[in-house]
C-alpha positions in Angstrom: 110.0 82.5 74.1 108.9 84.2 77.6 111.1 86.2 79.9 109.9 86.5 83.4 110.4 89.4 85.4 109.5 90.7 89.1 109.2 94.0 90.5 108.0 95.8 93.5 105.1 97.6 93.6 105.2 100.4 96.3 101.7 102.0 96.9 102.4 105.5 98.8 98.4 106.0 99.5 95.8 103.3 100.4 94.9 101.1 97.5 91.9 99.2 97.0 91.0 96.7 94.3 87.4 95.7 94.6 86.1 92.2 94.1 82.6 91.7 92.5 81.2 88.8 94.3 79.4 89.9 97.0 77.7 93.4 95.4 74.4 91.3 95.4 74.5 91.2 99.7 75.2 94.7 99.4 79.1 95.0 100.2 80.8 97.2 98.2 84.0 96.9 100.0 85.3 93.4 99.4 89.0 92.9 98.8 90.5 90.9 96.0 92.1 88.1 97.6 94.5 85.0 96.3 92.2 81.9 96.1 94.6 79.8 98.3 96.3 82.1 101.0 93.3 84.9 101.5 95.8 87.3 101.1 94.9 90.3 99.0 96.2 90.6 95.9 96.1 93.1 92.4 95.2 91.0 89.6 97.4 91.4 86.4 94.4 92.9 84.3 94.4 96.0 87.1 98.3 96.2 86.4 98.4 95.9 82.9 95.6 98.7 82.6 97.8 101.1 84.8 100.7 100.4 82.9 98.7 100.7 79.5 97.0 104.3 80.6 100.7 105.6 82.0 102.3 104.6 78.5 99.5 106.1 76.5 100.1 109.2 78.3 103.7 108.8 78.0 103.3 108.2 74.1 102.3 111.7 73.8 105.1 113.3 75.3 108.0 110.9 74.5 107.0 109.2 71.4 106.5 105.6 73.0 104.4 103.2 71.1 102.1 101.5 73.4 100.4 99.4 70.8 103.5 97.8 70.1 103.7 96.5 73.9 99.8 95.9 74.3 98.5 95.4 71.2 96.3 97.7 68.7 92.8 99.1 69.1 90.0 97.5 67.4 89.6 98.8 63.5 86.1 99.1 62.5 85.6 96.8 59.2 87.8 94.3 59.9 86.8 90.6 60.8 88.6 90.4 64.0 88.8 93.9 64.7 92.3 94.4 63.3 93.7 93.6 67.1 96.8 92.3 67.6 97.7 89.9 71.0 99.8 91.8 73.3 103.7 90.9 73.9 103.6 91.9 77.6 101.6 89.5 80.0 101.2 90.4 84.0 100.3 88.0 86.5 99.0 89.4 90.0 100.7 91.2 92.6 100.6 89.9 96.1 101.3 91.1 99.3 105.1 90.9 100.9 104.7 93.7 103.1 101.9 95.1 105.4 101.8 98.9 106.7 100.9 98.9 110.5 100.4 102.1 112.5 103.0 102.5 115.5 102.1 105.5 117.9 105.9 106.8 118.5 106.8 106.3 115.0 105.2 106.5 111.2 103.7 103.6 109.7 106.0 100.6 110.1 106.2 97.9 107.5 105.9 94.4 108.5 105.9 90.7 107.1 105.9 87.1 108.2 108.0 84.3 107.4 105.5 82.9 105.1 104.8 85.6 102.9 109.0 86.3 102.5 109.5 82.5 101.7 106.5 82.6 99.2 108.3 85.7 97.7 111.6 84.0 97.4 110.0 80.8 96.3 108.1 82.7 93.1 111.2 84.7 92.2 113.8 81.9 92.5 116.1 84.3 94.8 118.5 83.3 97.2 117.1 83.0 100.8 117.9 86.4 102.7 118.4 86.5 106.4 115.8 88.9 107.5 116.6 90.5 110.7 113.6 91.0 113.1 113.5 94.7 113.9 112.8 95.6 117.5 111.7 98.7 119.2 112.8 99.3 122.8 111.0 102.1 124.8 
């Protein structure tokens, strides 16, 4: 019934998806984190909202029907609002590569065996032989 697909989200500018917990203590800059690994994640609702907004804009230009993928908007006067269930679902996005500033180069992307193994496990991909990158002065 469902088909799984995985992709890579590459951010070209800093991204912050805030968490609501902690606002009462005055901390307004919390990072949305995975409950178990405590690494930063992007919730599926944020990904869905961004894709829906882009598709809504493209609908005007290219004739896409975003309501087919994301469900119909509510209609006044209908008992259930006339909404339909979306046929596309998004899980969360987790970090695989972390940007690190390097004085002699632009930003370098780094990872660790744990994050790479987790990515391979989630995507059911064969093991990759990632070679460590070293920079000799």
